C-alpha positions, 0 to 999 in steps of 0.5 A, spaced: 513 372 711 514 379 709 509 377 703 504 374 707 504 380 712 504 385 706 498 381 703 494 381 709 495 388 711 493 390 704 487 385 704 485 388 710 486 396 707 484 395 700 482 389 696 485 392 689 491 394 693 492 387 695 491 385 687 496 390 685 501 387 690 499 380 688 500 381 680 507 384 682 509 378 686 507 374 680 
């Protein structure tokens, strides 16, 4: 749930930021 929220928030703010988060999660 937390990951989804952060991912959505980052995606809405900046695509690059979301990519960084995804890489960190993976």
